[in-house]
N, C-alpha and C positions, 0 to 999 in steps of 0.2 A: 739271317745268320749273323751279320755284323751288328744288327740292332741299331743301325743308323736310321734316319727318317725314311729313306726309301724302303728299307726292310720292314719297318714298323707299319707304314701306311699301306704298302702293297699287301701285307698279310691281313691287316684290318679290313681293307676293301674287299679282298677275296672272300673273307669270311662272310661279309654282307652279301656278296654275290651268290655264294653257294648255299646259304641258309634256306631251308625249305621245310615242308611238313615231313619229308623223309630224311633230311640231313640236318644234324646239329653241327654247325660250323663254328669253330672257336679260333679266334686270332691268338697266336701264341708268340710271345717275345722271349728270346733266349737270354734274358737278363732278369734281374730282380726288379720289382716295382720301384724300389728305392733308387735304382740307377736311372730310371726314366728322366728324372729331373736334370740329369747331366746333359740331356739333349734339348737345348734351348729352342731350336727350331721346331722340334716336336711339340714342346709345350705351347708355343705360339700357334702353330697350325691347328692343333686339336681345340684350342680355345676359340680361334677365329671361326672354325667350322661348326661351333655350337655343340660339340660332342659332350656327352655326359662324362664328367671328369671327377676324380676323387679329390680330396682336400689338397693333395700334393700336385695336382694338375695332370696326373696320369689318366688315360682313358679307362673308364670303368668297365667297358665292354671288352677290353683286352685282358688276357690272362698272361701272367708273368711266370717265369720258370719256377720261382720259389713258392708259388701259390697252388700248384697242381698236385693232386693226389696221384702220384705216378703208379702206385700199386693198383688203383682202380682203373687207370687207363690201360695197364697191361692186361687187365681182365676183360677188356672189350674186344670180342672176336672180330668185329667189323671195323676196327679203327684203321684209319688211313691218314696220310699227310699230303698236303700240297706245299711245295717249296717255292717261295718267292724270293727274288734277289740273291739266290745262290742255287747251285745245282748239285751239291754234295753235302750230305748231312754230317754234322759234327758227331763225335763219338757218342755223346750222351743221348743224342736224338736217335741215332742209328740203333742203339741198344733197345729202343722202344718201338721203332717203326721200320726195322729192317724188313725188306720185302713188301712194304706197304706204301710206297711212294706212288701216288695216283697222278700227279700233274706237276710240271715244273714250268715256272715263268721266270726267266732270268736273262741278264745281259752281260754275264761274265763268261770267261773262257770255259768252253764245254769240257767237262771232265769225262764225259761219256758214261757217267753213272746212271743206273736205273733205266736201261733201254726199253723196259716194258711200260714205262710211264708215258702219259701224254706230254708232249714237249712243245713249249713256246719259248724258244731260245734264240735271241738275236744279239750278238756281241757288239753290233754297231750302235744300238740305241743308247741314249744317255741315261735312261731311267727304266727300272723294272715297272714303275707305275704306268709307263706308256703302254706296256703289254696288258696290264690289268684294265686300264681305261678302255682299250679296244674291245675287250669282252663285255664290259658294261654297256658301251655304246652300241655294240651289235644287238643287244637286247632292246635298248631304248635310248633315244637322244636325251630323254628327260631323266637325268640322274638325280638321286637325292642330293639336296644342297650340301649336306655334310660330306658325302663321298666325293662329289664333284670338286669341292674346294680343296680337300686333302690331296687328291690326285693332281690337280692343277698346280698346287703349290710345290709339290715334290718335283714334278717334271720341270717347272721353271727353275728351281734350285739346282737340280742335277745337271741341267743343260746350260747353266750359267747365263740365263736370260738370252740364250742363243747369240751371245756376243754383243748384245746391244748396250751392255754396261762397260764395254772396253776390255772385257776378259775374253779369252779364247772360248768359243762355243764348244760344248761337249755334246750338243744335240745334232740330230740328223733329220731329214725331212719327215721321217715317220714320227719322231717326237713332236715336231712342229704341227703336223696334222692333228695329232691327239690333243695338243694344248688348244689349238684353234677350235676344236669341237667342244672343249670345256670352257670356252670364253664366257658363257653366262655365269660361271662360278668365280671368275676372277674379280676381286674387289674393285670398287669404283676408282681407286687411286691409280689403277693401271698396272701393267706387267712390270715396268721398270722400277717404279716406286715400291711395289710389293716385293719384288726381288731383293731390293736393298734392305727392306725391313726384315725379311726372312734371313738373309745372309748375316745381318748384324746380330740377330737373335741366336744364330748358330754358334757365335763366338762370345756371346754375352755370358759372363759368369757372376754378375753382380748379385744374382739371387741365390747363389750357392753358399752353403756353410763351409767351414774349414774341412769338416769330415767329407763333404761332397767333393771339395777340391782335391782331397787326397785320392778319391776314387777316380777322378776324371782322366788322368793320364799317368798310369802307374805300371811299372815293370818290376818283377821280382826276380832275384838272382841269388845264388849262393856266393859266399865270400870265401875265397881260397885261404886255407890255413885254419878255417873254423868249420870242421865237418858238421854237416847237419843244418845249421841255421840258415834260413832264407831271409834276405833283407829286401825290403820294398824301397824302390827309388821312385819318388813322386815328383813329377814336374808340375809345380804349382802355378796356376794362372792368376797369381796375385803376388804382391810384394811381401817380404817377411814382416815388415812393420804393419801392413794391412791385415795380415792374418793374426798377428798379436792383438791388434785392436778389435778384430771380430770376436776373439775369444775372451777378451778382457785382461790381456797381459801375457807375458812369456810363460809364466808358470802354468796358466790355464791352457795355453797352446800346447805345451809339452804334455799335459795330461790328456788332452784330446788325441794327440798323435799316439800316445801310449795305448789308450783304450782301443783305438782303431787297429793297432798292431796286434793286440791280444785277440780281438774278435776275428782277425783274418789269419792268425797263426804265424805272423812274422816275428822275428827276434829283435828287429830294429827297423826304423824307417829313416831314410835319407831324403830330405826334401831340398830341391833346388827351386828357388823362388824367382819371380819375374823381376825385371830391372827396376830399381827405385829411382827417386829423384836425384840421387847422388851418382847415378850411372853405374851402380853395382847390383848384381844379382845377390840373392841371399842363399846361404847353405845352412841347414840345421840337421843335426844327428840326434835321434831319439831312441835310446835303448828301452826295451820293455821293462827292464829292471837293472839293478846294479850288476847282475850276473853277466850282462852283455856289454859292460863298460869297456872291457878289453877289445871286443869286436869293434866298437865304435872308435876306439883309440887307433886301431889298426887302419881302419878306413881313413880317418883323419890324417894319419901319418903318411899314407900312400899318396893322398891328394896333395897335402902340404909340401911333400918332398919333391914334387916335380918342379923343374925338369930334370933335376939331378939324379932322380931314381928311376927315370923312364927306361923300361927295357927296349930292346932293339925293335920289336914289332911296333911299338908306339912311336918310336923315333922315325919310323918309315911310313907312318900313317898320315896321309895328307890332311885329315881333319885336325890332327894335333898341330900341324904346321899352320893351317889357315886360321885356327883359333888362337895362334900366338903362344901356344903352350910350350913349344920347344925353346922359346926365349924367355917367356915371362911366367911360366907355370900357370897354376889356376888362380894365383893372386889372392889367397885367403887372408882376410883381415878379421881378427877376433872381434866379437861383439859382446864384451863383458857386461854391457848395459842390459842384456837380455837374459842374464842368468836367472834361474837355473837351466835355461835352454842352452844347449851347446850349439852356438850359432856364429856365423861368419858372414862377412861380405865377400863377394867373389867377382872376378872379372866378368863383365857383361857378355863377352864373346863365348863363354863356356856354355855348352849344352850337355844334356844327359848322354848324348852319343859318345862324348869323351870322358865325362865324369864317371859313368858306371863301369866301363872297362878298367880304368885306373883304380877305382875303389875296390873292385872285386878281384883283381889280379895280385898274386903274391910275389910275382917276379919283381926283382930289383936290379936295375941296370947300372947302379951307381959305381960298381967295381969296374965296369967296362968303359966308363967315360973318362 
């Protein structure tokens, strides 16, 4: 359901396990194929496993939500679904498979949904892939190389190398036993070195385009005072100048952001960028067209006016205190060198958790200060 590497690999492996002359089992990801590239650990694991992959690195044998003919699926009388790494269907899935959940393999809190389904649910284990691995190993200790490596990699990642790398372990003995039985599929570098490689790939964004960076960590919200428009707030895992360089300059970056907004139905995009060599984060506001300039001006004014315009609720919010906003505001510094992009430097302590509420709230506490 979350489409993280545990969800993806557990579904992929279960499809392999269930496939037979009587059953056509298809691994389904609840994301678009385009979004798979955002999962660096998934890209690395499927490549290391020798899986058949498309040009973008996504597994060819997995189906993504945007590729399925759902009218045809609805016409299948004997359709059913197996849930891995979650135990309650999202609305769009429930609409197609309501009353057809056959099996659940999960390690999250039990919602009690689908009591008629076969259930393998253990909230204590670190990875849903542990539960899947057990069913493979019950059939045979000789797993296919591809499946064995995928399952081993996810268990190792989800259990944080069982604490051997100085992090708190998320694994329990049941996870450890499963990984020990998958030892033949662990690369020769060993568990610790492989774990570090997988963990690094999880956070590596060097292969991503600006468009993909926009998709990576995005929240959408309406802006008070502007009925209807929804604005996207993207936390960019690259600096403002790096993104300008990737696109070939600020004008090209603005055009890329605008195209993304049009495709997704946003009226504007607000990007907060990673901290640069000068110790500042970046902030950019991109309206879809001139019709949204007033919207962007309002957002800019609300952010630039802090702390003087902060309403009471924000003054009492501990995040605004810990990020220094109550004394220093957001610290916007205009970047005229990046025109026509509406861009600023911003204090490095600022996060989207404080930026978004101030940008979207129409409240003005200036009269009470």
